[in-house]
Structure formats: C-alpha cells, structure tokens
C-alpha positions as CSV (number, residue, x, y, z in Angstrom):
1,M,-5.9,-12.5,17.1
2,T,-7.3,-9.0,17.2
3,S,-5.4,-5.8,17.4
4,T,-6.5,-2.6,19.0
5,L,-6.5,0.4,16.6
6,T,-5.5,3.8,17.8
7,C,-6.9,7.0,16.4
8,K,-4.2,9.1,14.9
9,T,-6.1,12.3,15.8
10,C,-6.9,11.9,19.5
11,G,-5.1,8.7,20.5
12,A,-8.2,6.9,21.7
13,N,-8.4,3.1,21.4
14,S,-12.1,3.2,20.5
15,V,-11.8,2.8,16.7
16,I,-13.8,0.5,14.4
17,Q,-12.4,-0.9,11.2
18,I,-14.6,-2.1,8.3
19,Q,-13.3,-3.7,5.2
20,L,-14.9,-2.4,2.0
21,T,-14.7,-3.5,-1.6
22,L,-14.4,-0.7,-4.2
23,P,-16.1,-0.6,-7.6
24,D,-12.7,-1.7,-9.2
25,G,-12.6,-4.8,-7.0
26,G,-9.8,-3.3,-4.7
27,E,-10.2,-3.4,-0.9
28,V,-9.8,-0.7,1.6
29,D,-10.4,-0.4,5.3
30,F,-12.7,2.3,6.6
31,C,-11.8,3.4,10.1
32,S,-13.8,5.6,12.5
33,C,-13.0,6.8,16.0
34,H,-15.9,6.7,18.5
35,V,-14.4,9.5,20.6
36,C,-13.5,12.3,18.2
37,E,-15.4,11.0,15.2
38,S,-12.3,11.2,13.0
39,R,-12.7,9.0,9.9
40,W,-10.1,7.7,7.4
41,Y,-9.5,5.0,4.8
42,N,-6.4,2.9,4.5
43,R,-5.1,0.4,2.0
44,D,-2.1,-1.7,2.9
45,G,-1.2,0.5,5.8
46,E,-1.3,3.8,3.7
47,V,-4.0,6.4,4.6
48,L,-6.0,7.3,1.5
49,D,-7.6,10.6,0.7
50,L,-11.3,10.4,0.1
51,D,-10.9,12.0,-3.4
52,A,-8.7,9.0,-4.4
53,L,-11.6,6.7,-3.6
54,V,-14.3,8.7,-5.3
55,D,-12.4,8.6,-8.6
56,V,-12.0,4.8,-8.6
57,P,-13.3,3.4,-12.0
58,K,-15.8,0.6,-12.0
59,K,-14.6,-2.9,-12.8
60,A,-15.2,-3.7,-16.5
C-alpha cells in the first residue's frame, strides 16, 4: 500500500520520499516537493532540522 505525501509548504501531492541511513545507524526520510522544491527530513513523523542531522556522530 502506498500513501500520497503532501507538501506542507505548497500543498502539492508531488512529493518524493527517500529513506536514508545516518552515520549513527539511525534512519530518516528525506522528502522533496517537485512543485515548490521544498525539502525536509523526518524521523518517526517528526520534522527534523538539517543541523540536527549534520551533528549526528558516526557509529563506533
């Protein structure tokens, strides 16, 4: 079953979602709107700030 993502900026349904694995082994979803080019990351339904992802330590 697939669900259609909606852009929180412009409301378009033309959003892609790509699952990424962070250096610490955690997973996030990268989302990008094809209409307004808004981009965001989300983990467990929570939108993450890019700074939170940049500071993720590498897995030991």
